[in-house]
N, C-alpha and C positions, 0 to 999 in steps of 0.2 A: 489509961488503964487498959491493960490486955488481959482477956479472958481465955484461957485454954489455948494459948498459942505457943508452940514450940517452933519458932521460926528459924530459918537459916540466919547466918551471920551476913552482915552487909558486903563483907569482902567476897562472899560467895554469890549472892544474889545480885549485886551490882558490880561484878567483876569487870565487865566491859567499860563501866564508868571509871573505875579506878585506872584501867589501862589506857583508855582514850583521852581521859582528863578534859572533859568539855567544859567550857566556861560561858560561851555566848549562846544563848537559847532564843529561839523564835517560837512564840505561841501561835500556832495556827488558828484561824477562825473557829470557833466552837462549832461542832456538830451537834445539833438538837433534833433528835429523832422522836421526841415525846409527842403524845397526841395533841391535836388542836381540833377545834370544832367549827363547823360553819357558823358564822356569826348571824344567827337569826333572831336571837332573843338576847336581852341584857345578860342573863346568866352565861350565855356562850362567850360573850365579850369579856366578862370578868374572868371566865375559865381560861381563855387564851391569854389575857393580860397577866395573870399570875405567873404563868409559865414563861412568857416573854421576858417579863422584868427579872425573873429568877435566872434566866439564861444570860441576860445582859450583865446582872450583877456578878455572876460567876466569871464571865468574861473579863470583867474590869479587875477582879481580884486574883486571879490565877498567878500572876507575876509575883505577888507579895512574898509568898513562902519561898519561892525561888530566890528571890533577892536576899531573903534572910539567910538563905544557906550559902551566900556569896556569889551566886551566879549573875551574869549580866543579861538582863531580859531585854530583847529589842523593844524600844519604846513603842506604844500603841500607833502613832502616826507613821513611823517607819515601817511598823509591821503591816500596817494597812497599805502602804505603798508596795511593799514587797508581794503582798497577797494579789494586789491589782496588776502588777507586772507579770509574775509567774502564772496566775490564773489557773492553778492546779486544783483539781477536785480533791476532796478528802481522801478518796480511794487512792488517787495518785501519790499523795503525801504518804499515805499508810503503807504503800506497797511499792511505789516507783523509785527512780533514782534521785537522790537528793544532794549529789555531789555539787551541783552547781550553786547550791545555797551556801556552801563553803567557800566556793571559788569566787562568787560575786558579791556576797554579802557578809562574809567571815562568820557565817553561822556554824556552830559545832554540832548542834542537835536541834530537832523540831519536836515540841510537845503537842500531841494530839489528844483532844478530849471530847468525849461523846457523852451526851445525855440520852440514855436509852428510853427511860420511862419514869414518870411519876405515878405513884400508886397510894391508895389508902387502904390499909388492912389492919384488922384487929386494933383499932384505935391508934394506929401509928400512921404518919406520913412518911412514905418511903421514896427513896431516889436511887436509881440504878445508874451508875456512872462507869465509864472505861477511860483508862489513861495509858497512852503509849509515848514513850520517849525514844525517837529514831535518831541514829547518828547520821551526820551529813559527811563523815569521812569515810564510813565503811557500809552504810545502809542498813546496819543490823539494829535490832531493838536493844536498847539499853535498859528499858524498864517496860513492864506491861502488867497493869493491875485492872482488875474488875471489882467494883466496890458497891455494896448496898448500904446506903446511909439511911437512917431512920430517926425520928423524933415522935414523941408522944403528941397526938392531935388533940388539942383541948379546945373546948367550946363552951360558951355561956348558955344561959337558959333560952336565948333567942336563936341558938344554933350558929352563932358567929365565932369565928376563930378567935381565941384569946391570945393576946401578946404577952410574952414573958419579958423581964427587964432587958434581956439581951436583944430583943426585937425592937425596942423603941428607938434605938440609935439608927437602925436601918430605916425605920419608918420616917424618922425626921430627915435623914440624909437623902434618902431616894424618893420621898413623898409618896409612900405607898401605904396600903392598909396592913392589918395584922396578918392576914392570910398569905399575902405576898411576902411579908417580911420573914415569915417562918421558913418559907421556901428559900429565900435568898440566905437566910443564916444557915440552914442545913447544907446547902450546896457549897457555901464558903468555907464552913468548918470541915466538911468531909475532905474538900479539895486541899485545905491547909494541912490536915492530918497525913493525907497521902504524900504530898509533895515534900513536907518537911522530913520525911524519912529517907529522902535521897541523901547520899553522901555530900559532905561539906565540899564546896567547890575547890578545885585545885589552885584557885587564884588566892585562897586563904592558907595562912601557915598551919592552920589546924588540919589540913588535908590529910586524909588517911589515919587521923587519930580516932575516928569513929567507926573503922572498918570491922571491929569485932563486937559492935552492938547488933542488936537483933533488927533484921529487915521484916518488912511486911510480907504476908503472904500474898500469893498471886490473886486469890479470891477471899475477900474478907467482909465483914459487916462493921459499920461504924454506928453506934447508938449514941445520940446526944442526951445526956442525963440532965437532971434539973439544974445542975450547976453549969451546964453548956460544956461540959468535959466529955471527951470521946470514950466510950467503952467499945473495945474492938474484940471481935471473935473470928475465928476461921470459919469459913463455909467452903462447901465443895462446888466444884464447877457446875455439877448437875443441879444442885440446890439454887444457885445464882441463876442459871439459865431457865430453870422451870418457873421461878418466881418472875423473872423479867420478861421472858418471851412467850410463857405458856399460860399461866394462871391469870 
C-alpha cells in the first residue's frame, strides 16, 4: 500500500539499470553501524544479541527478493571468498573502482546495505537502512535508497515483547525470542519491499515490461501493519537524517 506518493516511473528512476542490464549481483557484507553496549550486565548481552541476530538474519535473506526478480545472486560461500580475496572496505566498495569485480568474477553490480540505527519511539520499533546498487561496468549508482522501517512495539504486562503470528516462524527457525524475531521480521520485510521494486532482470523475457510502473522514492518510510503488509509514504531527506542521526 502506498500513501501519498507520486513517484517517478521505473524507466526514469532506474534508467541506468535498463541501459546496463545487470544480471549477476554480488551482495557485499552488511555494514551494521547501529549501537552496541559494553557487555557488563545480562541486559547488555541481550541488547547486543537482538541486534546481532537481526543483522545476521538480514544478511541471509537479502538475496531472496533479488532472485525473485530474476537476478543471479552470487552464492554465500562464493561471496565470502570474494570478500576475503578483495578485502575491500565498505567505503571502497561505495566509492572506489569496481571494474575488477566484473573482470575477475563476472559481477555486473554490487549491492551495499547499511543498518544505521535501531530506535524505539512513540510505541514503534524503528529501523534506519540505506541501500546502494553500484555498477561494476561503469562505477555509477544504479539505485540508492534511504528507508525508515517501523512496526508497532507490543508488550505484555511483564514488559516482554509480544510475538505476532508472523514472528513465530522466525522464532522457530532461528531459535530466538520474540523481541529478536520482531527485529528480524522488520529488517527482512523492509528489504524485501525495497529490492522487489527493482526492474525485472534482463535475463527474463518480462524485462522492460514493468518500466512504466511506479518506482520508490529515494527517501521513504515503510510501516508494517497488523497483517504484516507494508504501508509506504514519502519522507524528506531532512526528516530521515534528523530522526536517524540527530534525535
